[in-house]
C-alpha positions in Angstrom: -104.8 -217.9 -30.1 -106.4 -220.8 -28.2 -105.0 -219.5 -24.9 -106.5 -216.1 -25.6 -109.9 -217.7 -26.4 -109.8 -219.8 -23.2 -108.9 -216.7 -21.2 -111.8 -214.8 -22.6 -114.2 -217.6 -21.9 -112.9 -217.9 -18.3 -113.4 -214.1 -17.9 -116.9 -214.3 -19.3 -117.8 -217.2 -17.0 -116.3 -215.4 -14.0 -118.2 -212.2 -14.8 -121.4 -214.1 -15.2 -120.9 -215.8 -11.8 -120.3 -212.5 -10.1 -123.4 -211.0 -11.7 -125.4 -214.1 -10.7 -124.1 -213.9 -7.2 -125.0 -210.2 -6.9 -128.5 -210.9 -8.2 -128.9 -213.8 -5.9 -128.3 -211.8 -2.7 -131.4 -212.2 -0.5 -132.6 -209.4 1.7 -135.1 -209.4 4.6 -136.7 -206.2 6.0 -138.2 -206.9 9.4 -140.2 -205.0 12.0 -141.5 -202.7 9.2 -144.9 -201.2 8.4 -145.8 -202.5 4.9 -148.3 -200.7 2.6 -148.9 -203.6 0.2 -151.2 -201.8 -2.3 -153.2 -205.0 -2.3 -156.4 -206.2 -0.5 -154.1 -207.1 2.4 -153.8 -203.4 3.1 -151.3 -202.4 5.8 -149.2 -205.0 7.6 -147.7 -203.9 10.9 -144.4 -205.3 12.3 -144.0 -207.3 9.1 -141.2 -209.0 7.4 -140.6 -208.9 3.6 -138.0 -211.1 2.0 -136.7 -210.8 -1.6 -134.0 -212.3 -3.8 -133.3 -213.0 -7.4 -135.2 -209.9 -8.3 -138.5 -211.1 -6.8 -140.4 -210.9 -3.5 -140.1 -214.4 -2.1 -141.9 -214.3 1.3 -144.0 -212.1 3.5 -144.0 -212.9 7.2 -142.2 -216.2 7.0 -142.0 -218.4 10.1 -138.2 -218.5 9.7 -136.2 -215.6 8.2 -133.5 -216.9 5.8 -131.6 -214.0 4.1 -128.1 -212.9 3.6 -128.9 -209.3 4.6 -131.4 -208.4 7.4 -132.6 -204.8 7.7 -134.4 -203.5 10.8 -137.3 -201.4 9.5 -138.7 -200.4 12.8 -140.3 -197.0 12.6 -140.2 -197.0 8.8 -142.7 -197.6 6.0 -142.2 -200.0 3.0 -144.2 -199.4 -0.1 -144.0 -200.6 -3.7 -141.9 -198.4 -5.9 -143.9 -195.6 -7.5 -144.8 -195.7 -11.2 -144.7 -192.4 -13.1 -147.4 -192.6 -15.7 -147.0 -190.6 -18.9 -144.0 -188.4 -18.6 -140.9 -187.4 -20.6 -138.2 -188.6 -18.3 -135.1 -189.7 -20.3 -136.3 -187.7 -23.3 -135.5 -184.2 -22.0 -132.4 -183.0 -20.2 -133.0 -179.2 -20.3 -136.4 -178.1 -21.4 -135.1 -174.8 -23.0 -132.3 -176.5 -24.9 -133.7 -177.8 -28.2 -130.8 -180.3 -28.8 -131.6 -182.0 -25.5 -135.3 -182.2 -26.1 -136.7 -185.2 -28.0 -140.3 -185.0 -27.3 -141.9 -183.1 -30.1 -141.7 -183.2 -33.9 -144.2 -182.2 -36.6 -143.7 -185.7 -38.2 -144.7 -187.7 -35.2 -147.4 -190.2 -36.1 -148.8 -193.6 -35.2 -145.5 -195.3 -35.8 -143.4 -193.0 -33.6 -141.4 -194.9 -30.9 -139.8 -192.4 -28.5 -137.7 -195.2 -26.9 -135.1 -194.7 -29.7 -134.2 -191.3 -28.0 -134.3 -192.5 -24.4 -131.2 -191.6 -22.4 -131.0 -193.9 -19.3 -128.2 -191.7 -17.9 -130.3 -188.6 -17.8 -129.8 -186.7 -14.6 -133.6 -186.5 -14.3 -133.8 -190.2 -13.6 -131.6 -190.1 -10.5 -133.6 -187.1 -9.3 -136.8 -189.0 -9.8 -135.6 -191.9 -7.7 -135.3 -189.5 -4.8 -139.1 -189.2 -5.1 -139.6 -193.0 -4.9 -139.9 -193.6 -8.6 -138.8 -197.1 -9.7 -140.7 -197.3 -13.1 -141.9 -194.9 -15.7 -144.3 -195.0 -18.6 -142.8 -192.5 -21.0 -144.3 -190.8 -24.0 -143.6 -187.8 -26.3 -145.5 -184.5 -26.7 -146.6 -185.3 -30.2 -146.7 -183.3 -33.4 -149.1 -181.7 -35.8 -151.6 -184.6 -36.1 -153.8 -186.3 -33.5 -151.4 -189.3 -33.0 -148.6 -188.7 -30.5 -146.8 -192.0 -31.0 -146.5 -194.9 -28.5 -145.4 -195.3 -24.9 -142.6 -197.4 -23.5 -142.0 -198.7 -20.0 -138.6 -198.3 -18.3 -137.0 -199.0 -15.0 -135.5 -196.0 -13.3 -132.2 -197.7 -12.5 -130.2 -195.8 -15.1 -128.9 -198.9 -16.8 -128.4 -199.2 -20.5 -130.9 -202.1 -20.7 -133.5 -200.4 -18.4 -136.3 -200.3 -21.0 -138.8 -203.1 -20.1 -141.0 -202.8 -23.2 -141.6 -200.4 -26.0 -144.5 -199.9 -28.5 -147.0 -199.7 -25.6 -150.1 -197.6 -25.6 -151.0 -195.5 -28.7 -151.4 -191.9 -27.6 -153.9 -189.5 -29.2 -154.5 -185.8 -28.5 -158.0 -184.5 -29.0 -160.1 -181.4 -28.0 -158.1 -178.3 -27.0 -154.9 -180.4 -26.8 -155.1 -180.9 -30.6 -154.6 -178.0 -33.0 -157.6 -177.4 -35.2 -161.3 -178.4 -34.9 -162.1 -181.1 -32.4 -164.6 -182.5 -34.8 -161.8 -183.1 -37.4 -159.7 -184.8 -34.8 -162.4 -187.1 -33.5 -163.6 -187.9 -37.1 -160.0 -188.7 -38.1 -159.7 -191.2 -35.2 -163.0 -192.8 -36.0 -162.2 -193.1 -39.7 -158.8 -194.7 -39.0 -160.3 -197.3 -36.7 -163.2 -198.0 -39.0 -161.0 -198.4 -42.0 -158.7 -200.7 -40.1 -161.7 -202.8 -38.9 -163.0 -203.1 -42.4 -159.6 -204.1 -43.7 -159.5 -206.9 -41.2 -162.9 -208.1 -42.3 -161.9 -208.0 -45.9 -158.6 -209.8 -45.3 -159.8 -212.4 -42.7 -159.6 -215.2 -45.3 -156.2 -214.2 -46.5 -153.2 -216.2 -45.3 -150.6 -213.6 -46.2 -150.5 -211.4 -43.1 -147.1 -210.1 -43.9 -148.7 -207.7 -46.4 -150.2 -205.7 -43.6 -148.2 -202.5 -43.1 -146.8 -201.3 -39.7 -149.5 -198.7 -39.2 -152.2 -201.2 -39.8 -150.6 -203.6 -37.3 -150.8 -201.0 -34.6 -154.4 -200.1 -35.3 -155.2 -203.9 -35.4 -153.6 -204.3 -32.0 -155.8 -201.4 -30.7 -158.9 -203.0 -32.2 -158.1 -206.4 -30.7 -157.6 -204.9 -27.3 -153.9 -205.9 -27.2 -152.8 -202.2 -27.3 -154.2 -199.4 -25.1 -155.7 -196.3 -26.8 -154.7 -193.5 -24.4 -156.4 -190.2 -25.3 -155.6 -186.8 -23.9 -158.9 -185.0 -23.6 -160.7 -182.8 -21.1 -164.2 -181.8 -22.2 -167.1 -184.0 -21.0 -168.8 -184.1 -24.5 -165.5 -185.4 -26.0 -165.2 -188.0 -23.3 -168.7 -189.2 -23.9 -167.9 -189.6 -27.6 -164.8 -191.6 -26.7 -166.9 -193.9 -24.5 -169.2 -194.5 -27.5 -166.1 -195.3 -29.6 -164.9 -197.7 -26.9 -168.1 -199.6 -27.0 -168.4 -199.6 -30.8 -164.8 -200.9 -31.3 -164.4 -202.7 -28.0 -161.3 -200.7 -27.2 -159.0 -200.7 -24.1 -159.4 -196.9 -23.5 -157.5 -194.8 -21.1 -158.3 -191.1 -20.5 -155.5 -188.6 -19.9 -156.2 -185.3 -18.2 -160.0 -185.5 -18.2 -160.7 -182.3 -16.3 -164.5 -182.7 -16.9 -164.5 -186.3 -15.9 -166.1 -185.4 -12.6 -169.3 -184.4 -14.5 -169.7 -187.8 -15.9 -167.9 -190.0 -13.4 -170.6 -192.7 -13.2 -170.5 -193.2 -17.0 -166.7 -193.5 -16.9 -166.8 -196.0 -14.0 -169.4 -198.1 -15.7 -167.3 -198.2 -18.8 -164.3 -199.4 -16.7 -162.1 -196.7 -18.2 -159.0 -195.6 -16.2 -158.2 -191.9 -15.9 -154.6 -190.6 -15.8 -154.6 -187.2 -14.1 -152.4 -184.6 -12.5 -154.0 -184.0 -9.1 -152.5 -180.5 -8.9 -154.5 -179.1 -11.8 -156.7 -176.6 -10.1 -157.1 -173.7 -12.5 -158.7 -173.6 -16.0 -156.1 -173.9 -18.8 -158.7 -173.5 -21.6 -162.4 -173.6 -22.0 -162.1 -177.4 -22.0 -160.7 -177.5 -18.4 -163.0 -175.3 -16.5 -163.6 -178.0 -13.9 -160.0 -178.5 -12.8 -160.0 -178.9 -9.1 -157.8 -180.3 -6.3 -160.6 -182.7 -5.2 -161.2 -184.2 -8.7 -159.2 -187.3 -7.9 -161.2 -187.9 -4.7 -164.5 -187.4 -6.5 -163.5 -189.9 -9.3 -162.2 -192.4 -6.8 -165.4 -192.2 -4.8 -167.4 -192.7 -7.9 -165.6 -196.0 -8.6 -163.2 -194.7 -11.4 -159.8 -196.2 -11.6 -157.5 -193.2 -11.0 -153.8 -193.1 -11.9 -152.2 -190.0 -10.5 -149.3 -188.3 -12.2 -147.3 -185.1 -12.0 -146.7 -182.6 -14.7 -145.7 -184.2 -18.0 -142.2 -182.8 -17.7 -139.1 -185.0 -17.1 -138.1 -183.1 -14.0 -141.6 -182.8 -12.5 -142.1 -186.5 -12.0 -140.0 -186.3 -8.8 -142.9 -184.5 -7.2 -145.3 -187.4 -7.8 -145.6 -188.2 -4.0 -146.6 -184.6 -3.3 -149.4 -184.8 -5.9 -150.6 -187.9 -4.0 -150.4 -186.1 -0.7 -152.4 -183.3 -2.1 -155.1 -185.7 -3.3 -155.3 -187.3 0.2 -155.5 -183.8 1.8 -158.4 -183.1 -0.6 -160.5 -186.1 0.3 -159.0 -189.1 -1.6 -158.8 -192.3 0.5 -155.1 -193.0 1.5 -154.9 -196.5 0.3 -156.7 -195.6 -3.0 -154.2 -192.8 -3.4 -151.2 -195.2 -2.9 -152.8 -197.6 -5.5 -153.1 -194.7 -7.9 -149.3 -194.6 -8.3 -148.6 -198.3 -7.9 -150.9 -201.1 -8.8 -153.4 -199.0 -10.8 -150.6 -197.9 -13.1 -149.0 -201.3 -13.2 -152.2 -203.2 -14.2 -153.1 -200.5 -16.8 -149.8 -200.3 -18.5 -148.8 -204.0 -18.1 -145.9 -203.7 -15.6 -145.0 -206.6 -13.4 -144.7 -204.6 -10.2 -146.8 -202.1 -8.2 -147.6 -204.3 -5.1 -145.8 -205.9 -2.2 -146.8 -209.5 -2.9 -144.9 -212.8 -3.3 -143.8 -213.4 -6.9 -143.8 -209.8 -7.9 -140.7 -207.9 -9.0 -138.9 -206.5 -6.0 -139.4 -202.8 -6.7 -139.5 -201.5 -3.2 -138.9 -198.2 -1.3 -138.2 -198.0 2.4 -139.2 -194.6 3.7 -138.3 -192.7 6.8 -142.0 -192.1 7.4 -145.2 -191.4 5.6 -144.2 -191.2 1.9 -146.7 -188.5 1.2 -145.3 -186.0 3.8 -142.9 -183.4 2.6 -140.4 -184.1 5.4 -140.1 -187.8 4.6 -137.1 -189.1 2.8 -136.3 -192.3 0.8 -134.2 -194.4 3.2 -133.4 -197.2 0.8 -134.6 -198.2 -2.7 -134.5 -201.5 -4.6 -135.3 -202.0 -8.3 -135.6 -205.6 -9.4 -134.1 -206.5 -6.0 -130.9 -204.4 -6.6 -130.3 -201.5 -4.2 -130.2 -198.1 -5.9 -128.4 -194.8 -5.3 -130.6 -191.9 -4.3 -127.9 -189.3 -4.9 -128.8 -186.9 -7.6 -126.9 -184.3 -9.5 -128.6 -181.7 -7.3 -127.0 -183.3 -4.3 -123.5 -183.3 -5.9 -123.8 -179.6 -6.8 -124.9 -178.8 -3.3 -122.0 -180.6 -1.8 -119.6 -179.1 -4.3 -120.5 -175.5 -3.7 -121.1 -175.6 0.0 -117.9 -177.2 1.0 -114.6 -175.4 1.5 -111.7 -176.8 -0.5 -108.4 -176.0 -2.2 -110.0 -176.3 -5.7 -109.9 -173.3 -8.0 -112.5 -170.5 -7.5 -114.8 -171.9 -10.2 -115.2 -175.1 -8.2 -116.0 -173.5 -4.9 -118.0 -170.7 -3.3 
């Protein structure tokens, strides 16, 4: 028995040493154009060194790394962050059993991370689009509360979730079934009741008596938890800005088709906007001002813009095309890059999104401009570990376009 125990301990130590060695591998990318997504802007013929999961040096006087990559003619960017999508929650949209994004019972407490599948084929597909991190949320249910978000790395590992119980998501206006007044009033009442309960209980030492729903609302009121509201109409947005001021909330707007009408007010309130830059047609009377140049107009007005693709799990792959469209329609290039990197990272509390010393080494080496259709991901690292960019789509293509001796069902 002791021999077995000693053997198991030895194997455990050996596996730990192997894992540590793999993680400790240092990499230097030299002669590369670096889009830092910081105030440093673009660095030409630069060198970036990373190891132990972190960026350790930029343009060091002496390069010390186990692997050196020549990045001449290529572009290095932070890994893109997909804000507010259903990746890992949906495999096939039309198959109910593989769709865990909607339920009538979804409320404040709903945590979709319990249904997350890190082995979803949509994750590998998203990596081909430069995605290294995602902020995931569900579609919601009958009420205004659509549960909470969670942050995940896109490496497909079982322990890829970085944090759960993130932002509290609310649907208002046309996105909520029923009167917008009822929805807005319900939100105000919930927050006001929670605020009053805090005042009434401030002298009580027994905080364990607070239920889970109250804890979430208290976190929203204290500013520790973001209130992310899906809303489009300008009048609704203005009401939310008043709520933000009244309760001192950390507010984020989702969609916000009419935001261009009140961009100065949104900028003054320091409220980020998460938007799909490809929305260019009215979807309801709330979104009559959808336009391809909305992202540019908001950015020019000083609004912190976070670009996203459609909410679907398979759509987030196209995030870089959304950014390219925004640039083509007037958005500043560097601001557009920040909209899918540092802006999303700082808003949703992710330790990545920039090429800077000390940050997590979520990096993508591109064959050219990442926002051009013809550009491909050359190499990707998440937490300093190189990732595969082969998707199920690639495997199916190779399987059915290659002659073989396999049975007919496996070939053309």
